[in-house]
C-alpha positions in Angstrom: -79.3 -40.0 30.6 -77.6 -39.1 27.3 -77.4 -35.5 28.3 -75.9 -36.4 31.7 -73.2 -38.4 29.9 -72.5 -35.6 27.5 -72.3 -33.1 30.3 -69.9 -35.4 32.2 -67.7 -35.8 29.2 -67.7 -32.1 28.6 -66.6 -31.4 32.2 -64.0 -34.1 32.1 -62.6 -32.8 28.8 -62.5 -29.3 30.1 -60.7 -30.5 33.3 -58.2 -32.5 31.4 -57.6 -29.6 29.0 -57.2 -27.2 31.9 -54.7 -29.5 33.7 -52.7 -30.0 30.5 -52.7 -26.2 29.9 -51.5 -25.5 33.4 -48.8 -28.1 33.2 -47.7 -26.6 29.9 -47.5 -23.1 31.4 -45.4 -24.5 34.3 -43.1 -26.2 31.8 -42.7 -23.0 29.8 -42.0 -21.1 32.9 -39.4 -23.7 33.9 -37.7 -23.3 30.5 -37.7 -19.5 30.8 -36.1 -19.7 34.3 -33.4 -22.1 33.3 -30.5 -22.0 34.0 -30.3 -20.5 37.5 -27.0 -19.4 39.1 -25.5 -22.2 41.1 -22.4 -22.4 43.3 -21.3 -25.0 45.8 -21.6 -23.9 49.4 -19.4 -26.7 50.7 -16.0 -25.8 52.2 -12.8 -26.9 50.6 -11.1 -26.8 47.2 -13.1 -27.2 44.0 -12.0 -29.8 41.3 -13.2 -31.3 38.1 -12.8 -35.0 37.4 -13.0 -35.5 33.6 -14.8 -38.8 33.5 -15.4 -40.6 30.3 -19.2 -39.9 30.4 -19.0 -36.3 31.6 -17.2 -33.9 34.0 -17.7 -34.6 37.7 -17.6 -31.7 40.1 -16.1 -32.4 43.6 -14.6 -30.6 46.5 -11.8 -31.8 48.9 -11.2 -30.8 52.5 -8.8 -32.0 55.2 -5.2 -33.1 55.5 -4.1 -35.0 52.4 -2.2 -37.5 54.6 -5.4 -38.4 56.5 -7.5 -41.5 55.5 -9.7 -40.7 52.5 -13.4 -40.4 52.9 -15.7 -40.2 49.8 -19.2 -38.7 50.3 -21.9 -39.9 47.9 -25.2 -38.1 48.0 -28.6 -39.7 47.2 -29.9 -39.3 43.6 -33.2 -37.5 43.3 -34.8 -34.2 42.3 -32.7 -31.3 43.5 -30.0 -33.7 44.7 -26.3 -32.8 45.1 -23.5 -32.9 47.6 -25.3 -30.0 49.3 -26.9 -32.6 51.6 -23.4 -33.2 53.1 -22.8 -29.5 54.1 -23.4 -30.0 57.8 -21.0 -32.9 58.3 -18.2 -32.3 55.9 -16.2 -29.8 57.9 -16.2 -31.9 61.1 -15.3 -35.1 59.3 -12.4 -33.3 57.6 -10.7 -33.1 61.1 -10.0 -36.8 60.9 -10.3 -37.6 57.1 -9.3 -36.2 53.8 -12.9 -35.7 52.5 -14.0 -35.9 48.9 -17.6 -34.6 48.2 -18.8 -35.0 44.7 -22.0 -34.3 42.7 -23.1 -37.4 40.9 -23.3 -37.3 37.1 -26.5 -35.5 36.1 -26.8 -33.7 39.4 -25.6 -30.5 41.0 -22.6 -28.9 39.3 -21.5 -32.0 37.4 -22.4 -32.4 33.7 -26.0 -33.4 32.8 -25.5 -35.4 29.6 -28.6 -36.9 27.8 -27.6 -40.5 28.2 -29.3 -43.7 29.3 -28.8 -43.4 33.1 -28.8 -46.6 35.1 -27.4 -48.0 38.4 -24.3 -49.2 36.5 -23.7 -45.6 35.5 -23.1 -44.6 39.1 -21.4 -47.9 40.1 -18.8 -47.4 37.3 -18.5 -43.7 38.2 -17.8 -44.4 41.8 -15.2 -47.1 41.0 -13.4 -44.9 38.5 -13.4 -42.0 40.9 -11.9 -44.2 43.6 -9.2 -45.6 41.3 -8.3 -42.5 39.3 -8.8 -39.6 41.7 -8.6 -41.0 45.3 -6.0 -43.6 44.1 -6.0 -45.5 47.5 -8.4 -47.5 49.6 -11.1 -45.2 51.1 -14.1 -45.1 53.4 -17.4 -44.7 51.5 -20.1 -42.6 53.1 -23.3 -42.9 51.1 -26.9 -41.7 51.5 -30.2 -43.2 50.2 -30.0 -45.1 47.0 -26.2 -44.4 46.7 -25.8 -46.9 49.6 -26.7 -49.7 47.1 -24.0 -48.4 44.7 -21.4 -48.2 47.5 -22.2 -51.8 48.7 -21.8 -53.1 45.2 -18.5 -51.3 44.6 -17.2 -52.5 48.0 -18.1 -56.1 47.1 -16.9 -56.0 43.5 -13.7 -54.0 44.1 -12.8 -54.6 47.8 -9.3 -53.2 47.2 -10.9 -49.7 46.7 -12.9 -49.6 49.9 -11.9 -50.1 53.6 -15.0 -49.1 55.4 -18.6 -48.2 54.7 -21.0 -45.7 56.3 -24.5 -46.0 55.0 -27.1 -43.3 55.9 -30.8 -44.3 55.5 -30.2 -47.2 53.1 -34.0 -47.8 52.6 -33.5 -49.2 49.1 -30.9 -51.7 50.4 -33.7 -53.7 52.1 -36.4 -53.1 49.4 -35.0 -54.8 46.4 -35.4 -53.4 42.9 -38.1 -50.7 42.4 -41.2 -52.1 40.8 -42.5 -50.6 37.6 -45.7 -48.6 38.1 -47.8 -45.9 36.4 -45.5 -43.1 37.3 -42.4 -45.0 36.2 -43.9 -45.7 32.8 -45.1 -42.1 32.5 -41.6 -40.8 33.2 -40.3 -42.9 30.3 -42.3 -40.7 27.9 -40.2 -37.6 27.1 -43.0 -35.0 26.9 -45.0 -36.3 29.8 -41.9 -36.8 31.8 -40.7 -33.3 31.3 -44.1 -31.8 32.2 -44.1 -33.8 35.4 -40.5 -32.8 36.1 -41.4 -29.1 35.7 -44.2 -29.5 38.2 -42.0 -31.3 40.7 -39.3 -28.6 40.4 -41.5 -25.7 41.4 -40.7 -24.1 44.7 -44.0 -25.4 46.3 -43.2 -29.0 45.3 -39.6 -28.7 46.5 -40.7 -27.2 49.8 -43.1 -30.1 50.3 -40.3 -32.6 49.4 -38.1 -31.1 52.1 -40.9 -31.3 54.6 -41.5 -35.0 54.0 -37.8 -35.9 54.4 -37.5 -34.2 57.7 -39.2 -34.7 61.1 -42.0 -32.3 62.0 -40.3 -31.2 65.2 -37.5 -29.6 63.1 -39.6 -26.5 62.7 -39.8 -24.1 59.8 -38.2 -25.2 56.6 -35.2 -23.1 55.6 -35.9 -21.0 52.4 -32.2 -21.1 51.6 -32.5 -24.9 51.3 -35.5 -24.6 49.0 -33.7 -22.0 46.8 -30.7 -24.2 46.5 -32.8 -27.1 45.4 -34.6 -24.8 43.0 -31.3 -23.8 41.4 -30.1 -27.3 41.1 -33.3 -28.4 39.3 -33.1 -25.5 36.9 -29.9 -26.4 35.1 -29.7 -27.4 31.4 -30.3 -31.2 31.3 -31.0 -31.6 35.0 -34.2 -33.5 34.2 -32.5 -36.5 32.5 -31.1 -38.2 35.6 -34.1 -37.3 37.7 -36.5 -38.8 35.1 -34.4 -42.0 35.1 -34.6 -42.1 38.9 -38.4 -41.6 38.9 -38.7 -44.2 36.2 -36.9 -46.7 38.5 -33.9 -47.0 36.1 -31.4 -46.2 38.9 -32.6 -48.8 41.3 -30.6 -52.0 41.9 -30.9 -54.9 44.3 -27.7 -54.8 46.4 -28.9 -57.1 49.3 -26.7 -60.0 48.3 -23.6 -57.8 48.0 -24.4 -56.2 51.3 -24.8 -59.6 53.1 -21.4 -60.7 51.7 -19.4 -57.6 52.7 -16.3 -58.0 54.8 -15.5 -54.3 55.4 -16.5 -52.8 58.7 -19.9 -51.1 58.1 -21.8 -48.4 60.1 -25.5 -48.1 59.2 -27.2 -44.9 60.4 -31.0 -44.7 60.4 -33.6 -42.1 61.2 -36.4 -44.1 62.8 -39.2 -41.9 61.4 -38.2 -42.9 57.9 -38.6 -46.6 58.5 -41.7 -48.7 57.9 -42.5 -52.0 59.5 -40.5 -54.0 56.9 -37.3 -51.9 57.4 -37.6 -52.0 61.2 -37.9 -55.8 61.1 -34.9 -56.0 58.8 -32.8 -54.0 61.3 -33.8 -55.8 64.4 -33.9 -59.4 63.3 -32.1 -59.8 60.0 -29.7 -62.7 60.6 -27.6 -62.4 57.4 -26.2 -58.9 58.1 -22.4 -58.9 58.0 -21.0 -59.6 61.5 -18.9 -56.4 61.4 -22.0 -54.2 60.9 -23.0 -51.6 63.6 -26.3 -49.8 63.5 -27.2 -46.4 64.9 -31.0 -45.7 65.1 -32.1 -42.2 66.0 -35.8 -42.2 67.0 -36.6 -38.5 66.2 -34.9 -38.3 62.8 -36.2 -38.7 59.3 -34.5 -39.8 56.1 -31.9 -37.1 56.0 -30.7 -37.7 59.6 -27.3 -36.1 58.7 -29.1 -32.8 58.1 -31.3 -33.0 61.2 -28.8 -34.3 63.7 -25.3 -33.6 62.1 -23.5 -33.6 65.5 -24.8 -37.0 66.5 -24.0 -38.5 63.1 -20.5 -37.1 63.3 -20.1 -38.4 66.8 -21.3 -41.9 65.7 -18.9 -42.0 62.7 -15.8 -40.7 64.6 -16.6 -42.9 67.7 -17.0 -46.0 65.4 -13.7 -45.1 63.7 -11.8 -44.9 67.0 -13.2 -48.2 68.1 -12.1 -49.7 64.8 -8.6 -48.4 65.3 -8.5 -49.8 68.9 -9.7 -53.2 67.7 -7.1 -53.3 64.9 -4.3 -52.2 67.2 -1.4 -54.7 67.4 -1.5 -57.0 70.4 -5.3 -56.5 70.9 -6.1 -60.2 70.8 -9.4 -59.9 72.6 -10.8 -57.5 70.1 -13.9 -58.9 68.3 -16.1 -57.4 65.7 -19.8 -57.5 66.6 -23.2 -56.3 65.5 -24.6 -53.4 67.4 -27.9 -51.5 67.5 -28.5 -48.0 68.9 -32.0 -46.9 69.5 -31.4 -43.6 71.4 -30.6 -40.0 70.7 -27.0 -40.3 71.9 -24.5 -42.5 70.0 -23.7 -45.7 71.9 -22.4 -49.1 71.2 -24.3 -52.2 72.4 -25.7 -55.6 71.6 -28.6 -55.8 69.1 -32.2 -56.1 70.5 -33.8 -58.9 68.4 -37.6 -58.8 68.3 -39.4 -62.1 67.9 -43.1 -63.0 67.8 -44.6 -63.1 71.2 -43.0 -61.8 74.4 -39.4 -60.9 74.0 -36.9 -61.3 76.8 -33.7 -59.2 77.2 -30.6 -60.5 78.9 -29.8 -58.5 82.1 -26.7 -56.4 81.7 -23.6 -57.3 83.7 -21.4 -54.7 85.4 -18.8 -55.0 82.7 -21.5 -54.2 80.0 -22.2 -50.8 81.5 -19.2 -49.4 79.6 -21.0 -47.1 77.2 -19.7 -44.7 74.5 -19.6 -41.1 75.6 -20.0 -38.4 72.9 -17.8 -35.8 74.8 -15.0 -38.2 75.8 -15.2 -40.0 72.4 -14.6 -43.4 74.0 -16.3 -46.0 76.1 -16.6 -45.0 79.8 -18.3 -46.5 82.9 -21.9 -45.3 83.3 -22.7 -43.6 86.6 -26.1 -43.4 88.3 -27.5 -46.1 86.0 -31.2 -46.7 86.2 -33.7 -48.8 84.2 -36.2 -47.1 81.9 -38.5 -48.1 79.1 -38.3 -46.8 75.5 -41.3 -45.7 73.5 -41.5 -49.2 71.8 -41.6 -50.9 75.2 -38.0 -52.2 75.2 -36.0 -52.1 78.5 -33.1 -49.6 78.5 -30.5 -48.1 80.9 -29.8 -44.4 81.3 -27.2 -42.6 83.4 -24.2 -40.3 82.9 -20.6 -40.6 82.1 -18.5 -41.1 85.2 -15.7 -38.9 83.7 -17.4 -35.8 82.2 -21.0 -36.2 83.4 -22.5 -36.3 79.9 -25.8 -38.2 79.7 -25.6 -41.8 78.4 -28.3 -44.3 77.3 -28.2 -47.9 76.1 -30.6 -50.8 75.6 -30.8 -53.7 78.1 -31.4 -54.3 81.8 -29.4 -53.7 84.9 -28.0 -56.8 86.7 -29.5 -57.6 90.1 -26.2 -56.7 91.7 -26.3 -53.2 90.1 -29.9 -52.6 91.3 
């Protein structure tokens, strides 16, 4: 028995030593290959905002007289405004777009500071007041949705509208401390883990998890750009803080109290049961919130379906302008839920325990948003169908241009 224990300890010790040696070699290779050449691929003019805690790199695009739109990427390993590359150009047709790299990410400075959620909340506020210098629409992704919601609640004069893409953390509260978060707080162990996570293989796996399987082969150019962003001097500091849970913040109360018109865009494949329930039945969501749910998309829905995301945003903007037009006394703000591939506007489908009943749609309710016409149009050749989750829906085509349309609900008996 004693020999068995000794042999086990020997094997375990050799395995641990081999693992540590391999991690050390990877870390040394990371150091040797840092820094990597890095340039922004986003369109527009490059600028530097000299913030008090470090320089912030950002690009602008669009007519300077157009309403300002600020793009906030999600923090994480390899993160930068690069994730906005597929939507920035089209949005600049209607907005004056600002796309920035958060402090510690991309081409912005990477100071060795105590990163926290307040770091980015303050950065966002200062950028809005000192650079944009007028009320703006905030478009945020991932954890940055929490920062945007808090800024909009604390400083409502800086924010007119919100677009939140995959705000998973918004419904999950603050991140709980676990083994990995404690490990990342140890400088040596944290850097070894960062070096492993920033290898091309790990980054390729990360991209694959964030996108839907049907998207096909992963672009090597995406992997190479992430590799370059992770191999900058000091790039590990903000990422280690994020992995340690230091960047998390509970913004649910601020979100519930928002008064600004808000569009929430989800990729259904990124949701778990808790998030799905929060979307379909949360009663405390702001009355002016609209929700677009795309069944085949993952977390980075704006990279997978940029055209649909753009159509949703611009259509939502046009509806807001119509509702705010002088003399439009009948305009009312309402919650909406979209569970289809095409952007539409409709009443939310609320799921309850037991059998759920859906109100039949009236003839007037068959006005559905058309992507091509960029406005609500009467639906032609409407017929009832059933979605994958068993909910009744209506599909047809635009009576003006013939583009396919889809919305939740049932046809009225008269329409059938």
